[in-house]
PDB file of N, CA, C and O in Angstrom:
ATOM      1  N   MET A   1     109.982 190.730 191.027  1.00  0.00           N
ATOM      2  CA  MET A   1     109.102 191.228 189.993  1.00  0.00           C
ATOM      3  C   MET A   1     108.973 190.172 188.895  1.00  0.00           C
ATOM      4  O   MET A   1     109.927 189.467 188.570  1.00  0.00           O
ATOM      5  N   GLN A   2     107.788 190.087 188.346  1.00  0.00           N
ATOM      6  CA  GLN A   2     107.571 189.143 187.254  1.00  0.00           C
ATOM      7  C   GLN A   2     107.442 189.916 185.945  1.00  0.00           C
ATOM      8  O   GLN A   2     106.866 191.002 185.887  1.00  0.00           O
ATOM      9  N   PHE A   3     108.005 189.309 184.895  1.00  0.00           N
ATOM     10  CA  PHE A   3     107.999 189.919 183.573  1.00  0.00           C
ATOM     11  C   PHE A   3     107.574 188.902 182.531  1.00  0.00           C
ATOM     12  O   PHE A   3     107.704 187.693 182.721  1.00  0.00           O
ATOM     13  N   LYS A   4     107.064 189.420 181.429  1.00  0.00           N
ATOM     14  CA  LYS A   4     106.814 188.596 180.248  1.00  0.00           C
ATOM     15  C   LYS A   4     107.634 189.206 179.112  1.00  0.00           C
ATOM     16  O   LYS A   4     107.552 190.403 178.835  1.00  0.00           O
ATOM     17  N   ALA A   5     108.418 188.361 178.472  1.00  0.00           N
ATOM     18  CA  ALA A   5     109.233 188.801 177.338  1.00  0.00           C
ATOM     19  C   ALA A   5     108.695 188.172 176.066  1.00  0.00           C
ATOM     20  O   ALA A   5     108.376 186.984 176.031  1.00  0.00           O
ATOM     21  N   ARG A   6     108.599 188.975 175.037  1.00  0.00           N
ATOM     22  CA  ARG A   6     108.249 188.494 173.699  1.00  0.00           C
ATOM     23  C   ARG A   6     109.488 188.675 172.840  1.00  0.00           C
ATOM     24  O   ARG A   6     109.896 189.796 172.536  1.00  0.00           O
ATOM     25  N   ILE A   7     110.078 187.553 172.454  1.00  0.00           N
ATOM     26  CA  ILE A   7     111.357 187.570 171.747  1.00  0.00           C
ATOM     27  C   ILE A   7     111.137 187.152 170.300  1.00  0.00           C
ATOM     28  O   ILE A   7     110.502 186.133 170.028  1.00  0.00           O
ATOM     29  N   HIS A   8     111.661 187.937 169.387  1.00  0.00           N
ATOM     30  CA  HIS A   8     111.557 187.658 167.955  1.00  0.00           C
ATOM     31  C   HIS A   8     112.972 187.449 167.404  1.00  0.00           C
ATOM     32  O   HIS A   8     113.858 188.277 167.617  1.00  0.00           O
ATOM     33  N   THR A   9     113.171 186.344 166.703  1.00  0.00           N
ATOM     34  CA  THR A   9     114.448 186.123 166.037  1.00  0.00           C
ATOM     35  C   THR A   9     114.189 186.011 164.541  1.00  0.00           C
ATOM     36  O   THR A   9     113.142 185.525 164.112  1.00  0.00           O
ATOM     37  N   SER A  10     115.148 186.464 163.766  1.00  0.00           N
ATOM     38  CA  SER A  10     115.035 186.356 162.306  1.00  0.00           C
ATOM     39  C   SER A  10     116.438 186.274 161.713  1.00  0.00           C
ATOM     40  O   SER A  10     117.426 186.650 162.344  1.00  0.00           O
ATOM     41  N   LEU A  11     116.493 185.780 160.501  1.00  0.00           N
ATOM     42  CA  LEU A  11     117.776 185.714 159.815  1.00  0.00           C
ATOM     43  C   LEU A  11     118.257 187.128 159.528  1.00  0.00           C
ATOM     44  O   LEU A  11     117.454 188.021 159.256  1.00  0.00           O
ATOM     45  N   LYS A  12     119.568 187.329 159.589  1.00  0.00           N
ATOM     46  CA  LYS A  12     120.135 188.625 159.218  1.00  0.00           C
ATOM     47  C   LYS A  12     119.809 188.903 157.760  1.00  0.00           C
ATOM     48  O   LYS A  12     119.641 187.976 156.967  1.00  0.00           O
ATOM     49  N   LYS A  13     119.722 190.166 157.411  1.00  0.00           N
ATOM     50  CA  LYS A  13     119.373 190.558 156.035  1.00  0.00           C
ATOM     51  C   LYS A  13     120.336 189.957 155.012  1.00  0.00           C
ATOM     52  O   LYS A  13     119.939 189.668 153.884  1.00  0.00           O
ATOM     53  N   SER A  14     121.600 189.766 155.401  1.00  0.00           N
ATOM     54  CA  SER A  14     122.610 189.252 154.477  1.00  0.00           C
ATOM     55  C   SER A  14     122.531 187.733 154.280  1.00  0.00           C
ATOM     56  O   SER A  14     123.247 187.186 153.441  1.00  0.00           O
ATOM     57  N   VAL A  15     121.674 187.050 155.040  1.00  0.00           N
ATOM     58  CA  VAL A  15     121.560 185.587 154.966  1.00  0.00           C
ATOM     59  C   VAL A  15     120.339 185.229 154.124  1.00  0.00           C
ATOM     60  O   VAL A  15     119.246 185.750 154.345  1.00  0.00           O
ATOM     61  N   LEU A  16     120.536 184.339 153.161  1.00  0.00           N
ATOM     62  CA  LEU A  16     119.421 183.884 152.332  1.00  0.00           C
ATOM     63  C   LEU A  16     118.409 183.129 153.188  1.00  0.00           C
ATOM     64  O   LEU A  16     118.776 182.460 154.154  1.00  0.00           O
ATOM     65  N   ASP A  17     117.144 183.242 152.827  1.00  0.00           N
ATOM     66  CA  ASP A  17     116.064 182.589 153.575  1.00  0.00           C
ATOM     67  C   ASP A  17     115.308 181.645 152.637  1.00  0.00           C
ATOM     68  O   ASP A  17     114.258 182.017 152.113  1.00  0.00           O
ATOM     69  N   PRO A  18     115.822 180.430 152.415  1.00  0.00           N
ATOM     70  CA  PRO A  18     115.157 179.521 151.485  1.00  0.00           C
ATOM     71  C   PRO A  18     113.748 179.144 151.922  1.00  0.00           C
ATOM     72  O   PRO A  18     112.877 178.958 151.072  1.00  0.00           O
ATOM     73  N   GLN A  19     113.502 179.028 153.214  1.00  0.00           N
ATOM     74  CA  GLN A  19     112.157 178.702 153.696  1.00  0.00           C
ATOM     75  C   GLN A  19     111.201 179.851 153.373  1.00  0.00           C
ATOM     76  O   GLN A  19     110.064 179.619 152.960  1.00  0.00           O
ATOM     77  N   GLY A  20     111.654 181.061 153.556  1.00  0.00           N
ATOM     78  CA  GLY A  20     110.838 182.226 153.219  1.00  0.00           C
ATOM     79  C   GLY A  20     110.535 182.286 151.727  1.00  0.00           C
ATOM     80  O   GLY A  20     109.408 182.585 151.332  1.00  0.00           O
ATOM     81  N   GLN A  21     111.540 182.001 150.896  1.00  0.00           N
ATOM     82  CA  GLN A  21     111.339 182.015 149.448  1.00  0.00           C
ATOM     83  C   GLN A  21     110.363 180.932 149.006  1.00  0.00           C
ATOM     84  O   GLN A  21     109.499 181.179 148.165  1.00  0.00           O
ATOM     85  N   THR A  22     110.495 179.744 149.565  1.00  0.00           N
ATOM     86  CA  THR A  22     109.585 178.644 149.229  1.00  0.00           C
ATOM     87  C   THR A  22     108.149 178.995 149.603  1.00  0.00           C
ATOM     88  O   THR A  22     107.219 178.748 148.834  1.00  0.00           O
ATOM     89  N   THR A  23     107.976 179.571 150.788  1.00  0.00           N
ATOM     90  CA  THR A  23     106.643 179.958 151.241  1.00  0.00           C
ATOM     91  C   THR A  23     106.081 181.086 150.385  1.00  0.00           C
ATOM     92  O   THR A  23     104.889 181.096 150.077  1.00  0.00           O
ATOM     93  N   LEU A  24     106.925 182.029 150.001  1.00  0.00           N
ATOM     94  CA  LEU A  24     106.496 183.123 149.133  1.00  0.00           C
ATOM     95  C   LEU A  24     106.015 182.589 147.782  1.00  0.00           C
ATOM     96  O   LEU A  24     104.989 183.036 147.269  1.00  0.00           O
ATOM     97  N   HIS A  25     106.751 181.636 147.204  1.00  0.00           N
ATOM     98  CA  HIS A  25     106.340 181.032 145.931  1.00  0.00           C
ATOM     99  C   HIS A  25     105.025 180.272 146.087  1.00  0.00           C
ATOM    100  O   HIS A  25     104.182 180.294 145.191  1.00  0.00           O
ATOM    101  N   ALA A  26     104.849 179.597 147.228  1.00  0.00           N
ATOM    102  CA  ALA A  26     103.594 178.877 147.480  1.00  0.00           C
ATOM    103  C   ALA A  26     102.426 179.862 147.569  1.00  0.00           C
ATOM    104  O   ALA A  26     101.346 179.591 147.045  1.00  0.00           O
ATOM    105  N   LEU A  27     102.637 180.989 148.223  1.00  0.00           N
ATOM    106  CA  LEU A  27     101.580 182.007 148.296  1.00  0.00           C
ATOM    107  C   LEU A  27     101.206 182.495 146.898  1.00  0.00           C
ATOM    108  O   LEU A  27     100.027 182.638 146.575  1.00  0.00           O
ATOM    109  N   ALA A  28     102.216 182.749 146.077  1.00  0.00           N
ATOM    110  CA  ALA A  28     101.961 183.211 144.711  1.00  0.00           C
ATOM    111  C   ALA A  28     101.178 182.170 143.918  1.00  0.00           C
ATOM    112  O   ALA A  28     100.267 182.513 143.164  1.00  0.00           O
ATOM    113  N   SER A  29     101.535 180.897 144.089  1.00  0.00           N
ATOM    114  CA  SER A  29     100.842 179.839 143.352  1.00  0.00           C
ATOM    115  C   SER A  29      99.400 179.663 143.830  1.00  0.00           C
ATOM    116  O   SER A  29      98.569 179.098 143.119  1.00  0.00           O
ATOM    117  N   MET A  30      99.109 180.148 145.036  1.00  0.00           N
ATOM    118  CA  MET A  30      97.757 180.079 145.581  1.00  0.00           C
ATOM    119  C   MET A  30      96.947 181.333 145.230  1.00  0.00           C
ATOM    120  O   MET A  30      95.804 181.491 145.659  1.00  0.00           O
ATOM    121  N   GLY A  31      97.559 182.211 144.449  1.00  0.00           N
ATOM    122  CA  GLY A  31      96.844 183.400 144.011  1.00  0.00           C
ATOM    123  C   GLY A  31      97.121 184.662 144.816  1.00  0.00           C
ATOM    124  O   GLY A  31      96.529 185.706 144.542  1.00  0.00           O
ATOM    125  N   PHE A  32      97.996 184.589 145.790  1.00  0.00           N
ATOM    126  CA  PHE A  32      98.322 185.768 146.601  1.00  0.00           C
ATOM    127  C   PHE A  32      99.485 186.524 145.969  1.00  0.00           C
ATOM    128  O   PHE A  32     100.601 186.518 146.489  1.00  0.00           O
ATOM    129  N   LYS A  33      99.209 187.174 144.842  1.00  0.00           N
ATOM    130  CA  LYS A  33     100.240 187.883 144.088  1.00  0.00           C
ATOM    131  C   LYS A  33     100.703 189.157 144.794  1.00  0.00           C
ATOM    132  O   LYS A  33     101.735 189.725 144.438  1.00  0.00           O
ATOM    133  N   GLU A  34      99.940 189.606 145.795  1.00  0.00           N
ATOM    134  CA  GLU A  34     100.283 190.831 146.512  1.00  0.00           C
ATOM    135  C   GLU A  34     101.566 190.674 147.336  1.00  0.00           C
ATOM    136  O   GLU A  34     102.278 191.651 147.569  1.00  0.00           O
ATOM    137  N   ALA A  35     101.857 189.457 147.773  1.00  0.00           N
ATOM    138  CA  ALA A  35     103.040 189.211 148.609  1.00  0.00           C
ATOM    139  C   ALA A  35     104.299 189.423 147.780  1.00  0.00           C
ATOM    140  O   ALA A  35     104.485 188.776 146.749  1.00  0.00           O
ATOM    141  N   GLN A  36     105.148 190.313 148.222  1.00  0.00           N
ATOM    142  CA  GLN A  36     106.360 190.658 147.481  1.00  0.00           C
ATOM    143  C   GLN A  36     107.630 190.051 148.068  1.00  0.00           C
ATOM    144  O   GLN A  36     108.556 189.709 147.332  1.00  0.00           O
ATOM    145  N   SER A  37     107.671 189.920 149.360  1.00  0.00           N
ATOM    146  CA  SER A  37     108.835 189.308 150.003  1.00  0.00           C
ATOM    147  C   SER A  37     108.386 188.687 151.328  1.00  0.00           C
ATOM    148  O   SER A  37     107.374 189.081 151.907  1.00  0.00           O
ATOM    149  N   LEU A  38     109.153 187.722 151.785  1.00  0.00           N
ATOM    150  CA  LEU A  38     108.792 187.023 153.015  1.00  0.00           C
ATOM    151  C   LEU A  38     110.058 186.504 153.675  1.00  0.00           C
ATOM    152  O   LEU A  38     110.881 185.853 153.030  1.00  0.00           O
ATOM    153  N   ARG A  39     110.214 186.791 154.959  1.00  0.00           N
ATOM    154  CA  ARG A  39     111.308 186.257 155.766  1.00  0.00           C
ATOM    155  C   ARG A  39     110.663 185.559 156.956  1.00  0.00           C
ATOM    156  O   ARG A  39     109.724 186.081 157.557  1.00  0.00           O
ATOM    157  N   ILE A  40     111.160 184.403 157.285  1.00  0.00           N
ATOM    158  CA  ILE A  40     110.581 183.611 158.364  1.00  0.00           C
ATOM    159  C   ILE A  40     111.515 183.649 159.572  1.00  0.00           C
ATOM    160  O   ILE A  40     112.735 183.573 159.431  1.00  0.00           O
ATOM    161  N   GLY A  41     110.925 183.765 160.753  1.00  0.00           N
ATOM    162  CA  GLY A  41     111.699 183.803 161.984  1.00  0.00           C
ATOM    163  C   GLY A  41     111.047 182.945 163.043  1.00  0.00           C
ATOM    164  O   GLY A  41     110.210 182.092 162.747  1.00  0.00           O
ATOM    165  N   LYS A  42     111.444 183.183 164.288  1.00  0.00           N
ATOM    166  CA  LYS A  42     110.893 182.443 165.426  1.00  0.00           C
ATOM    167  C   LYS A  42     110.365 183.438 166.449  1.00  0.00           C
ATOM    168  O   LYS A  42     110.821 184.579 166.519  1.00  0.00           O
ATOM    169  N   TYR A  43     109.401 182.990 167.239  1.00  0.00           N
ATOM    170  CA  TYR A  43     108.811 183.811 168.286  1.00  0.00           C
ATOM    171  C   TYR A  43     108.823 183.024 169.584  1.00  0.00           C
ATOM    172  O   TYR A  43     108.409 181.866 169.615  1.00  0.00           O
ATOM    173  N   PHE A  44     109.297 183.647 170.653  1.00  0.00           N
ATOM    174  CA  PHE A  44     109.310 183.025 171.970  1.00  0.00           C
ATOM    175  C   PHE A  44     108.537 183.929 172.925  1.00  0.00           C
ATOM    176  O   PHE A  44     108.640 185.153 172.845  1.00  0.00           O
ATOM    177  N   GLU A  45     107.778 183.337 173.811  1.00  0.00           N
ATOM    178  CA  GLU A  45     107.126 184.080 174.876  1.00  0.00           C
ATOM    179  C   GLU A  45     107.630 183.484 176.184  1.00  0.00           C
ATOM    180  O   GLU A  45     107.457 182.292 176.439  1.00  0.00           O
ATOM    181  N   LEU A  46     108.248 184.308 177.003  1.00  0.00           N
ATOM    182  CA  LEU A  46     108.966 183.830 178.171  1.00  0.00           C
ATOM    183  C   LEU A  46     108.519 184.591 179.413  1.00  0.00           C
ATOM    184  O   LEU A  46     108.499 185.822 179.417  1.00  0.00           O
ATOM    185  N   ALA A  47     108.164 183.867 180.459  1.00  0.00           N
ATOM    186  CA  ALA A  47     107.869 184.482 181.755  1.00  0.00           C
ATOM    187  C   ALA A  47     109.115 184.325 182.617  1.00  0.00           C
ATOM    188  O   ALA A  47     109.723 183.255 182.650  1.00  0.00           O
ATOM    189  N   LEU A  48     109.492 185.388 183.313  1.00  0.00           N
ATOM    190  CA  LEU A  48     110.663 185.302 184.163  1.00  0.00           C
ATOM    191  C   LEU A  48     110.519 186.179 185.398  1.00  0.00           C
ATOM    192  O   LEU A  48     109.736 187.128 185.434  1.00  0.00           O
ATOM    193  N   GLU A  49     111.295 185.830 186.392  1.00  0.00           N
ATOM    194  CA  GLU A  49     111.334 186.547 187.662  1.00  0.00           C
ATOM    195  C   GLU A  49     112.692 187.240 187.737  1.00  0.00           C
ATOM    196  O   GLU A  49     113.728 186.617 187.506  1.00  0.00           O
ATOM    197  N   ALA A  50     112.680 188.540 188.062  1.00  0.00           N
ATOM    198  CA  ALA A  50     113.931 189.288 188.201  1.00  0.00           C
ATOM    199  C   ALA A  50     113.714 190.415 189.197  1.00  0.00           C
ATOM    200  O   ALA A  50     112.588 190.863 189.412  1.00  0.00           O
ATOM    201  N   GLU A  51     114.795 190.864 189.794  1.00  0.00           N
ATOM    202  CA  GLU A  51     114.675 191.907 190.821  1.00  0.00           C
ATOM    203  C   GLU A  51     114.410 193.290 190.243  1.00  0.00           C
ATOM    204  O   GLU A  51     113.942 194.178 190.956  1.00  0.00           O
ATOM    205  N   SER A  52     114.708 193.486 188.943  1.00  0.00           N
ATOM    206  CA  SER A  52     114.462 194.777 188.302  1.00  0.00           C
ATOM    207  C   SER A  52     114.329 194.586 186.795  1.00  0.00           C
ATOM    208  O   SER A  52     114.648 193.522 186.263  1.00  0.00           O
ATOM    209  N   ARG A  53     113.859 195.618 186.120  1.00  0.00           N
ATOM    210  CA  ARG A  53     113.744 195.584 184.666  1.00  0.00           C
ATOM    211  C   ARG A  53     115.125 195.403 184.021  1.00  0.00           C
ATOM    212  O   ARG A  53     115.280 194.644 183.065  1.00  0.00           O
ATOM    213  N   ALA A  54     116.105 196.100 184.552  1.00  0.00           N
ATOM    214  CA  ALA A  54     117.467 196.003 184.007  1.00  0.00           C
ATOM    215  C   ALA A  54     118.002 194.577 184.119  1.00  0.00           C
ATOM    216  O   ALA A  54     118.630 194.074 183.187  1.00  0.00           O
ATOM    217  N   LYS A  55     117.757 193.927 185.252  1.00  0.00           N
ATOM    218  CA  LYS A  55     118.208 192.537 185.432  1.00  0.00           C
ATOM    219  C   LYS A  55     117.459 191.601 184.494  1.00  0.00           C
ATOM    220  O   LYS A  55     118.046 190.660 183.961  1.00  0.00           O
ATOM    221  N   ALA A  56     116.173 191.849 184.287  1.00  0.00           N
ATOM    222  CA  ALA A  56     115.390 191.025 183.368  1.00  0.00           C
ATOM    223  C   ALA A  56     115.943 191.156 181.945  1.00  0.00           C
ATOM    224  O   ALA A  56     116.097 190.158 181.240  1.00  0.00           O
ATOM    225  N   GLU A  57     116.237 192.378 181.533  1.00  0.00           N
ATOM    226  CA  GLU A  57     116.805 192.595 180.192  1.00  0.00           C
ATOM    227  C   GLU A  57     118.158 191.914 180.056  1.00  0.00           C
ATOM    228  O   GLU A  57     118.447 191.302 179.028  1.00  0.00           O
ATOM    229  N   GLU A  58     118.991 192.017 181.090  1.00  0.00           N
ATOM    230  CA  GLU A  58     120.305 191.363 181.085  1.00  0.00           C
ATOM    231  C   GLU A  58     120.149 189.848 180.941  1.00  0.00           C
ATOM    232  O   GLU A  58     120.888 189.206 180.194  1.00  0.00           O
ATOM    233  N   CYS A  59     119.190 189.296 181.658  1.00  0.00           N
ATOM    234  CA  CYS A  59     118.933 187.853 181.619  1.00  0.00           C
ATOM    235  C   CYS A  59     118.464 187.422 180.221  1.00  0.00           C
ATOM    236  O   CYS A  59     118.908 186.399 179.699  1.00  0.00           O
ATOM    237  N   ILE A  60     117.577 188.201 179.631  1.00  0.00           N
ATOM    238  CA  ILE A  60     117.062 187.872 178.295  1.00  0.00           C
ATOM    239  C   ILE A  60     118.190 187.913 177.265  1.00  0.00           C
ATOM    240  O   ILE A  60     118.283 187.034 176.408  1.00  0.00           O
ATOM    241  N   HIS A  61     119.040 188.928 177.349  1.00  0.00           N
ATOM    242  CA  HIS A  61     120.182 188.989 176.429  1.00  0.00           C
ATOM    243  C   HIS A  61     121.062 187.746 176.577  1.00  0.00           C
ATOM    244  O   HIS A  61     121.501 187.168 175.583  1.00  0.00           O
ATOM    245  N   ALA A  62     121.314 187.347 177.810  1.00  0.00           N
ATOM    246  CA  ALA A  62     122.149 186.161 178.049  1.00  0.00           C
ATOM    247  C   ALA A  62     121.496 184.903 177.478  1.00  0.00           C
ATOM    248  O   ALA A  62     122.166 184.087 176.846  1.00  0.00           O
ATOM    249  N   MET A  63     120.184 184.745 177.699  1.00  0.00           N
ATOM    250  CA  MET A  63     119.471 183.577 177.171  1.00  0.00           C
ATOM    251  C   MET A  63     119.524 183.542 175.644  1.00  0.00           C
ATOM    252  O   MET A  63     119.760 182.494 175.042  1.00  0.00           O
ATOM    253  N   CYS A  64     119.304 184.685 175.038  1.00  0.00           N
ATOM    254  CA  CYS A  64     119.325 184.754 173.570  1.00  0.00           C
ATOM    255  C   CYS A  64     120.721 184.446 173.036  1.00  0.00           C
ATOM    256  O   CYS A  64     120.874 183.694 172.073  1.00  0.00           O
ATOM    257  N   ASP A  65     121.742 185.035 173.671  1.00  0.00           N
ATOM    258  CA  ASP A  65     123.111 184.832 173.191  1.00  0.00           C
ATOM    259  C   ASP A  65     123.591 183.399 173.376  1.00  0.00           C
ATOM    260  O   ASP A  65     124.394 182.905 172.585  1.00  0.00           O
ATOM    261  N   LYS A  66     123.103 182.729 174.418  1.00  0.00           N
ATOM    262  CA  LYS A  66     123.582 181.376 174.698  1.00  0.00           C
ATOM    263  C   LYS A  66     122.753 180.275 174.063  1.00  0.00           C
ATOM    264  O   LYS A  66     123.277 179.191 173.807  1.00  0.00           O
ATOM    265  N   LEU A  67     121.459 180.522 173.796  1.00  0.00           N
ATOM    266  CA  LEU A  67     120.615 179.430 173.316  1.00  0.00           C
ATOM    267  C   LEU A  67     119.574 179.810 172.271  1.00  0.00           C
ATOM    268  O   LEU A  67     119.419 179.102 171.277  1.00  0.00           O
ATOM    269  N   LEU A  68     118.866 180.896 172.472  1.00  0.00           N
ATOM    270  CA  LEU A  68     117.670 181.144 171.667  1.00  0.00           C
ATOM    271  C   LEU A  68     117.929 181.650 170.246  1.00  0.00           C
ATOM    272  O   LEU A  68     117.030 181.599 169.406  1.00  0.00           O
ATOM    273  N   HIS A  69     119.115 182.126 169.967  1.00  0.00           N
ATOM    274  CA  HIS A  69     119.404 182.547 168.591  1.00  0.00           C
ATOM    275  C   HIS A  69     120.850 182.223 168.234  1.00  0.00           C
ATOM    276  O   HIS A  69     121.708 182.091 169.107  1.00  0.00           O
ATOM    277  N   ASN A  70     121.095 182.100 166.956  1.00  0.00           N
ATOM    278  CA  ASN A  70     122.439 181.834 166.441  1.00  0.00           C
ATOM    279  C   ASN A  70     123.027 183.163 166.002  1.00  0.00           C
ATOM    280  O   ASN A  70     122.616 183.697 164.971  1.00  0.00           O
ATOM    281  N   PRO A  71     123.982 183.721 166.754  1.00  0.00           N
ATOM    282  CA  PRO A  71     124.493 185.052 166.453  1.00  0.00           C
ATOM    283  C   PRO A  71     125.211 185.168 165.109  1.00  0.00           C
ATOM    284  O   PRO A  71     125.405 186.277 164.612  1.00  0.00           O
ATOM    285  N   VAL A  72     125.600 184.062 164.527  1.00  0.00           N
ATOM    286  CA  VAL A  72     126.277 184.101 163.234  1.00  0.00           C
ATOM    287  C   VAL A  72     125.298 184.469 162.120  1.00  0.00           C
ATOM    288  O   VAL A  72     125.644 185.232 161.218  1.00  0.00           O
ATOM    289  N   ILE A  73     124.073 183.928 162.178  1.00  0.00           N
ATOM    290  CA  ILE A  73     123.133 184.141 161.073  1.00  0.00           C
ATOM    291  C   ILE A  73     121.833 184.819 161.474  1.00  0.00           C
ATOM    292  O   ILE A  73     121.045 185.201 160.609  1.00  0.00           O
ATOM    293  N   GLU A  74     121.592 184.976 162.783  1.00  0.00           N
ATOM    294  CA  GLU A  74     120.311 185.536 163.226  1.00  0.00           C
ATOM    295  C   GLU A  74     120.507 186.798 164.059  1.00  0.00           C
ATOM    296  O   GLU A  74     121.573 187.042 164.623  1.00  0.00           O
ATOM    297  N   GLU A  75     119.444 187.586 164.114  1.00  0.00           N
ATOM    298  CA  GLU A  75     119.383 188.725 165.020  1.00  0.00           C
ATOM    299  C   GLU A  75     118.102 188.592 165.830  1.00  0.00           C
ATOM    300  O   GLU A  75     117.199 187.846 165.451  1.00  0.00           O
ATOM    301  N   TYR A  76     118.022 189.305 166.935  1.00  0.00           N
ATOM    302  CA  TYR A  76     116.824 189.206 167.771  1.00  0.00           C
ATOM    303  C   TYR A  76     116.446 190.571 168.333  1.00  0.00           C
ATOM    304  O   TYR A  76     117.258 191.493 168.406  1.00  0.00           O
ATOM    305  N   SER A  77     115.198 190.656 168.719  1.00  0.00           N
ATOM    306  CA  SER A  77     114.701 191.826 169.444  1.00  0.00           C
ATOM    307  C   SER A  77     113.674 191.307 170.441  1.00  0.00           C
ATOM    308  O   SER A  77     113.156 190.200 170.293  1.00  0.00           O
ATOM    309  N   PHE A  78     113.384 192.108 171.450  1.00  0.00           N
ATOM    310  CA  PHE A  78     112.381 191.670 172.420  1.00  0.00           C
ATOM    311  C   PHE A  78     111.644 192.853 173.007  1.00  0.00           C
ATOM    312  O   PHE A  78     112.127 193.985 173.034  1.00  0.00           O
ATOM    313  N   GLU A  79     110.439 192.532 173.481  1.00  0.00           N
ATOM    314  CA  GLU A  79     109.603 193.468 174.217  1.00  0.00           C
ATOM    315  C   GLU A  79     109.464 192.893 175.619  1.00  0.00           C
ATOM    316  O   GLU A  79     109.306 191.684 175.790  1.00  0.00           O
ATOM    317  N   LEU A  80     109.524 193.762 176.616  1.00  0.00           N
ATOM    318  CA  LEU A  80     109.441 193.299 177.989  1.00  0.00           C
ATOM    319  C   LEU A  80     108.292 193.996 178.691  1.00  0.00           C
ATOM    320  O   LEU A  80     108.176 195.221 178.646  1.00  0.00           O
ATOM    321  N   GLN A  81     107.454 193.223 179.332  1.00  0.00           N
ATOM    322  CA  GLN A  81     106.282 193.747 180.032  1.00  0.00           C
ATOM    323  C   GLN A  81     106.331 193.292 181.483  1.00  0.00           C
ATOM    324  O   GLN A  81     106.500 192.106 181.768  1.00  0.00           O
ATOM    325  N   GLU A  82     106.183 194.241 182.390  1.00  0.00           N
ATOM    326  CA  GLU A  82     106.114 193.890 183.807  1.00  0.00           C
ATOM    327  C   GLU A  82     104.716 193.410 184.112  1.00  0.00           C
ATOM    328  O   GLU A  82     103.738 194.056 183.738  1.00  0.00           O
ATOM    329  N   LEU A  83     104.613 192.274 184.791  1.00  0.00           N
ATOM    330  CA  LEU A  83     103.313 191.709 185.136  1.00  0.00           C
ATOM    331  C   LEU A  83     102.897 192.187 186.513  1.00  0.00           C
ATOM    332  O   LEU A  83     103.747 192.389 187.380  1.00  0.00           O
ATOM    333  N   PRO A  84     101.606 192.370 186.728  1.00  0.00           N
ATOM    334  CA  PRO A  84     101.150 192.780 188.057  1.00  0.00           C
ATOM    335  C   PRO A  84     101.440 191.704 189.098  1.00  0.00           C
ATOM    336  O   PRO A  84     101.403 190.509 188.804  1.00  0.00           O
ATOM    337  N   SER A  85     101.723 192.139 190.294  1.00  0.00           N
ATOM    338  CA  SER A  85     102.062 191.196 191.380  1.00  0.00           C
ATOM    339  C   SER A  85     100.871 190.398 191.829  1.00  0.00           C
ATOM    340  O   SER A  85     100.990 189.566 192.729  1.00  0.00           O
TER     341      SER A  85
END
């Protein structure tokens, strides 16, 4: 079975986000006063082959834990879509 995973990583709420703060200040200086807070993360789109949805989820967790996110300062979530054969 083929799957597409959309993985989102972001800094944990307890971790300061200087890049987000800098970007938020830049938005304000450009006149976008409506923006109140901003946190910046990463987005991955991954195609994978697995024998079942459960195996695909297990594989994604392993990939995230070993490479795609830093468990000390980041958290992640993902959406998994089965692709037609």
